[in-house]
A tleap script that builds the chain and sets N, CA, C and O, in Angstrom:
source leaprc.protein.ff14SB
mol = sequence {
  NMET SER LEU GLN ARG PRO ALA LYS VAL LEU
  PHE GLY GLU LEU GLU LEU VAL GLU GLU GLN
  GLU ALA ASP LEU ASP VAL ALA ALA LEU TRP
  ALA ALA VAL GLU GLU VAL THR PRO ARG ALA
  ALA VAL MET THR ALA ALA THR THR VAL VAL
  ALA LEU VAL PRO GLU ASP GLY ASN ILE ASP
  THR ALA VAL CGLY
}
set mol.1.N position { 7.600 34.390 45.500 }
set mol.1.CA position { 6.672 33.468 44.847 }
set mol.1.C position { 7.262 32.045 44.749 }
set mol.1.O position { 8.347 31.810 44.216 }
set mol.2.N position { 6.437 31.088 45.322 }
set mol.2.CA position { 6.761 29.794 45.187 }
set mol.2.C position { 6.425 29.043 44.072 }
set mol.2.O position { 5.288 29.208 43.631 }
set mol.3.N position { 7.212 28.200 43.479 }
set mol.3.CA position { 6.624 27.399 42.407 }
set mol.3.C position { 5.730 26.066 42.846 }
set mol.3.O position { 5.211 25.296 42.038 }
set mol.4.N position { 5.675 25.982 43.940 }
set mol.4.CA position { 5.192 24.634 44.783 }
set mol.4.C position { 3.566 24.460 44.213 }
set mol.4.O position { 3.127 23.436 43.690 }
set mol.5.N position { 2.889 25.577 44.425 }
set mol.5.CA position { 1.526 25.305 43.782 }
set mol.5.C position { 1.227 25.225 42.274 }
set mol.5.O position { 0.353 24.434 41.921 }
set mol.6.N position { 1.824 25.916 41.413 }
set mol.6.CA position { 1.839 25.715 40.101 }
set mol.6.C position { 2.516 24.398 39.722 }
set mol.6.O position { 1.942 23.707 38.881 }
set mol.7.N position { 3.626 23.986 40.224 }
set mol.7.CA position { 4.228 22.877 39.820 }
set mol.7.C position { 3.303 21.721 40.313 }
set mol.7.O position { 3.224 20.741 39.572 }
set mol.8.N position { 2.690 21.720 41.320 }
set mol.8.CA position { 1.794 20.599 41.790 }
set mol.8.C position { 0.610 20.490 40.782 }
set mol.8.O position { 0.132 19.386 40.521 }
set mol.9.N position { 0.129 21.651 40.207 }
set mol.9.CA position { -1.081 21.530 39.242 }
set mol.9.C position { -0.565 20.965 37.841 }
set mol.9.O position { -1.199 20.183 37.133 }
set mol.10.N position { 0.740 21.515 37.551 }
set mol.10.CA position { 1.407 21.032 36.203 }
set mol.10.C position { 1.510 19.620 36.396 }
set mol.10.O position { 0.834 18.996 35.578 }
set mol.11.N position { 2.118 18.935 37.191 }
set mol.11.CA position { 2.350 17.696 37.191 }
set mol.11.C position { 1.308 16.789 37.415 }
set mol.11.O position { 1.443 15.613 37.077 }
set mol.12.N position { 0.179 17.238 38.000 }
set mol.12.CA position { -1.100 16.654 38.311 }
set mol.12.C position { -1.824 16.443 36.918 }
set mol.12.O position { -2.361 15.379 36.609 }
set mol.13.N position { -1.782 17.566 36.107 }
set mol.13.CA position { -2.404 17.708 34.669 }
set mol.13.C position { -1.602 16.774 33.766 }
set mol.13.O position { -2.287 16.114 32.984 }
set mol.14.N position { -0.203 16.581 33.723 }
set mol.14.CA position { 0.550 15.887 33.004 }
set mol.14.C position { 0.242 14.337 33.285 }
set mol.14.O position { 0.176 13.482 32.402 }
set mol.15.N position { 0.060 14.112 34.686 }
set mol.15.CA position { -0.185 12.752 34.878 }
set mol.15.C position { -1.581 12.304 34.530 }
set mol.15.O position { -1.804 11.105 34.359 }
set mol.16.N position { -2.601 13.274 34.411 }
set mol.16.CA position { -4.064 12.919 33.774 }
set mol.16.C position { -3.815 12.673 32.449 }
set mol.16.O position { -4.222 11.596 32.013 }
set mol.17.N position { -3.111 13.593 31.535 }
set mol.17.CA position { -2.863 13.300 30.031 }
set mol.17.C position { -2.250 12.056 29.955 }
set mol.17.O position { -2.802 11.262 29.193 }
set mol.18.N position { -1.184 11.644 30.581 }
set mol.18.CA position { -0.433 10.465 30.492 }
set mol.18.C position { -1.439 9.251 30.713 }
set mol.18.O position { -1.624 8.394 29.848 }
set mol.19.N position { -2.086 9.258 31.985 }
set mol.19.CA position { -3.082 8.202 32.278 }
set mol.19.C position { -4.242 7.852 31.317 }
set mol.19.O position { -4.723 6.733 31.138 }
set mol.20.N position { -4.608 9.041 30.720 }
set mol.20.CA position { -5.844 9.007 29.820 }
set mol.20.C position { -5.223 8.741 28.255 }
set mol.20.O position { -6.000 8.548 27.321 }
set mol.21.N position { -3.892 8.750 28.079 }
set mol.21.CA position { -3.308 8.628 26.845 }
set mol.21.C position { -3.831 9.836 25.708 }
set mol.21.O position { -3.984 9.636 24.503 }
set mol.22.N position { -4.026 10.951 26.331 }
set mol.22.CA position { -4.743 11.954 25.689 }
set mol.22.C position { -3.666 12.900 24.987 }
set mol.22.O position { -2.526 12.879 25.450 }
set mol.23.N position { -3.917 13.639 24.019 }
set mol.23.CA position { -3.164 14.628 23.398 }
set mol.23.C position { -2.814 15.819 24.476 }
set mol.23.O position { -3.727 16.208 25.204 }
set mol.24.N position { -1.512 16.399 24.589 }
set mol.24.CA position { -1.379 17.348 25.574 }
set mol.24.C position { -1.968 18.739 24.858 }
set mol.24.O position { -1.597 19.108 23.743 }
set mol.25.N position { -2.894 19.412 25.632 }
set mol.25.CA position { -3.262 20.571 25.273 }
set mol.25.C position { -2.776 21.665 26.041 }
set mol.25.O position { -3.265 21.904 27.145 }
set mol.26.N position { -1.781 22.410 25.516 }
set mol.26.CA position { -0.883 23.315 26.188 }
set mol.26.C position { -1.890 24.523 26.780 }
set mol.26.O position { -1.775 24.929 27.936 }
set mol.27.N position { -2.790 24.992 25.937 }
set mol.27.CA position { -3.790 25.948 26.333 }
set mol.27.C position { -4.423 25.638 27.627 }
set mol.27.O position { -4.330 26.410 28.581 }
set mol.28.N position { -5.110 24.444 27.678 }
set mol.28.CA position { -5.673 23.821 28.755 }
set mol.28.C position { -4.830 23.749 29.999 }
set mol.28.O position { -5.288 24.002 31.113 }
set mol.29.N position { -3.532 23.382 29.766 }
set mol.29.CA position { -2.539 23.184 30.846 }
set mol.29.C position { -2.214 24.435 31.452 }
set mol.29.O position { -2.248 24.534 32.679 }
set mol.30.N position { -1.853 25.553 30.612 }
set mol.30.CA position { -1.802 26.983 31.083 }
set mol.30.C position { -2.814 27.437 32.058 }
set mol.30.O position { -2.649 27.883 33.193 }
set mol.31.N position { -3.916 27.230 31.371 }
set mol.31.CA position { -5.309 27.646 32.081 }
set mol.31.C position { -5.442 26.986 33.530 }
set mol.31.O position { -5.961 27.607 34.458 }
set mol.32.N position { -4.991 25.813 33.655 }
set mol.32.CA position { -5.071 25.085 35.042 }
set mol.32.C position { -3.900 25.798 35.896 }
set mol.32.O position { -4.114 26.184 37.045 }
set mol.33.N position { -2.808 25.927 35.343 }
set mol.33.CA position { -1.729 26.755 36.048 }
set mol.33.C position { -2.170 27.976 36.443 }
set mol.33.O position { -1.971 28.317 37.609 }
set mol.34.N position { -2.806 28.790 35.590 }
set mol.34.CA position { -2.950 30.120 36.049 }
set mol.34.C position { -4.259 30.267 37.022 }
set mol.34.O position { -4.564 31.360 37.499 }
set mol.35.N position { -4.964 29.138 37.262 }
set mol.35.CA position { -5.846 29.167 38.165 }
set mol.35.C position { -5.433 29.315 39.675 }
set mol.35.O position { -6.181 29.702 40.573 }
set mol.36.N position { -4.101 28.937 39.807 }
set mol.36.CA position { -3.311 29.068 41.181 }
set mol.36.C position { -2.408 30.147 41.028 }
set mol.36.O position { -2.334 30.888 42.008 }
set mol.37.N position { -1.629 30.456 39.950 }
set mol.37.CA position { -0.810 31.463 39.913 }
set mol.37.C position { -0.554 31.920 38.541 }
set mol.37.O position { -0.422 31.150 37.590 }
set mol.38.N position { -0.478 33.411 38.459 }
set mol.38.CA position { -0.497 33.986 37.015 }
set mol.38.C position { 0.946 33.581 36.353 }
set mol.38.O position { 1.995 33.388 36.967 }
set mol.39.N position { 0.767 33.515 35.191 }
set mol.39.CA position { 1.759 32.992 34.242 }
set mol.39.C position { 3.030 33.861 34.412 }
set mol.39.O position { 4.141 33.341 34.516 }
set mol.40.N position { 2.852 35.082 34.435 }
set mol.40.CA position { 4.071 35.972 34.625 }
set mol.40.C position { 4.816 35.721 35.955 }
set mol.40.O position { 6.026 35.935 36.021 }
set mol.41.N position { 4.100 35.262 37.033 }
set mol.41.CA position { 4.724 34.892 38.263 }
set mol.41.C position { 5.404 33.580 38.103 }
set mol.41.O position { 6.492 33.360 38.635 }
set mol.42.N position { 4.769 32.698 37.370 }
set mol.42.CA position { 5.433 31.425 37.151 }
set mol.42.C position { 6.783 31.568 36.248 }
set mol.42.O position { 7.806 30.937 36.516 }
set mol.43.N position { 6.685 32.366 35.271 }
set mol.43.CA position { 8.002 32.597 34.448 }
set mol.43.C position { 9.032 33.190 35.207 }
set mol.43.O position { 10.180 32.749 35.164 }
set mol.44.N position { 8.628 34.396 36.070 }
set mol.44.CA position { 9.655 35.103 36.949 }
set mol.44.C position { 10.222 34.052 37.794 }
set mol.44.O position { 11.446 33.917 37.770 }
set mol.45.N position { 9.452 33.217 38.606 }
set mol.45.CA position { 10.270 32.134 39.245 }
set mol.45.C position { 10.985 31.121 38.671 }
set mol.45.O position { 11.940 30.599 39.246 }
set mol.46.N position { 10.593 30.787 37.551 }
set mol.46.CA position { 11.290 29.895 36.772 }
set mol.46.C position { 12.738 30.412 36.289 }
set mol.46.O position { 13.747 29.707 36.271 }
set mol.47.N position { 12.673 31.681 35.923 }
set mol.47.CA position { 13.845 32.307 35.435 }
set mol.47.C position { 14.776 32.433 36.622 }
set mol.47.O position { 15.979 32.432 36.361 }
set mol.48.N position { 14.396 32.544 37.905 }
set mol.48.CA position { 15.088 32.584 39.098 }
set mol.48.C position { 15.771 31.434 39.403 }
set mol.48.O position { 16.965 31.436 39.702 }
set mol.49.N position { 15.088 30.454 39.348 }
set mol.49.CA position { 15.473 28.952 39.379 }
set mol.49.C position { 16.759 28.614 38.482 }
set mol.49.O position { 17.809 28.097 38.862 }
set mol.50.N position { 16.411 29.037 37.202 }
set mol.50.CA position { 17.398 28.608 36.135 }
set mol.50.C position { 18.669 29.472 36.509 }
set mol.50.O position { 19.796 28.982 36.439 }
set mol.51.N position { 18.462 30.681 36.881 }
set mol.51.CA position { 19.801 31.602 37.217 }
set mol.51.C position { 20.462 30.898 38.496 }
set mol.51.O position { 21.691 30.918 38.567 }
set mol.52.N position { 19.785 30.329 39.426 }
set mol.52.CA position { 20.568 29.895 40.552 }
set mol.52.C position { 21.009 28.317 40.515 }
set mol.52.O position { 21.888 27.869 41.251 }
set mol.53.N position { 20.328 27.583 39.619 }
set mol.53.CA position { 20.864 26.141 39.603 }
set mol.53.C position { 21.599 25.823 38.495 }
set mol.53.O position { 21.146 26.056 37.374 }
set mol.54.N position { 22.797 25.264 38.675 }
set mol.54.CA position { 23.707 25.019 37.445 }
set mol.54.C position { 23.069 24.177 36.566 }
set mol.54.O position { 22.133 23.477 36.953 }
set mol.55.N position { 23.476 24.157 35.381 }
set mol.55.CA position { 22.982 23.321 34.202 }
set mol.55.C position { 23.075 21.816 34.460 }
set mol.55.O position { 22.265 21.025 33.977 }
set mol.56.N position { 24.169 21.429 35.297 }
set mol.56.CA position { 24.205 19.991 35.401 }
set mol.56.C position { 23.289 19.564 36.802 }
set mol.56.O position { 23.422 18.462 37.333 }
set mol.57.N position { 22.479 20.464 37.236 }
set mol.57.CA position { 21.647 20.226 38.143 }
set mol.57.C position { 22.187 19.877 39.654 }
set mol.57.O position { 21.514 19.488 40.608 }
set mol.58.N position { 23.416 20.098 39.599 }
set mol.58.CA position { 24.184 19.819 40.991 }
set mol.58.C position { 23.892 21.145 41.976 }
set mol.58.O position { 24.448 22.235 41.834 }
set mol.59.N position { 22.986 20.846 42.915 }
set mol.59.CA position { 22.670 21.863 43.850 }
set mol.59.C position { 23.793 22.086 44.762 }
set mol.59.O position { 23.703 23.099 45.455 }
set mol.60.N position { 24.987 21.243 44.931 }
set mol.60.CA position { 25.790 21.487 45.702 }
set mol.60.C position { 26.811 22.538 45.246 }
set mol.60.O position { 27.642 23.011 46.021 }
set mol.61.N position { 26.714 22.876 43.979 }
set mol.61.CA position { 27.650 23.954 43.390 }
set mol.61.C position { 26.829 25.141 42.999 }
set mol.61.O position { 27.342 26.109 42.438 }
set mol.62.N position { 25.385 25.064 43.330 }
set mol.62.CA position { 24.580 26.267 43.121 }
set mol.62.C position { 25.016 27.576 43.809 }
set mol.62.O position { 25.569 27.605 44.909 }
set mol.63.N position { 24.743 28.565 43.124 }
set mol.63.CA position { 25.002 29.956 43.888 }
set mol.63.C position { 23.964 30.130 44.970 }
set mol.63.O position { 22.795 29.773 44.819 }
set mol.64.N position { 24.376 30.622 45.929 }
set mol.64.CA position { 23.424 30.795 47.190 }
set mol.64.C position { 23.951 31.657 47.927 }
set mol.64.O position { 23.408 31.981 48.984 }
savepdb mol mol.pdb
quit
């Protein structure tokens, strides 16, 4: 599973919130993400990324 589609939705929604100076509605944000990918799949993929990328974010030292 790729994080590409849900990340694109997430960042797009966050930009809209910022542009409109609106309050962040977490439930609406998850609903938008879940239109493209189930929440469980997003969480599994995110867990994999966390496990593979070092805390300092240096991908040169990442496990691979």
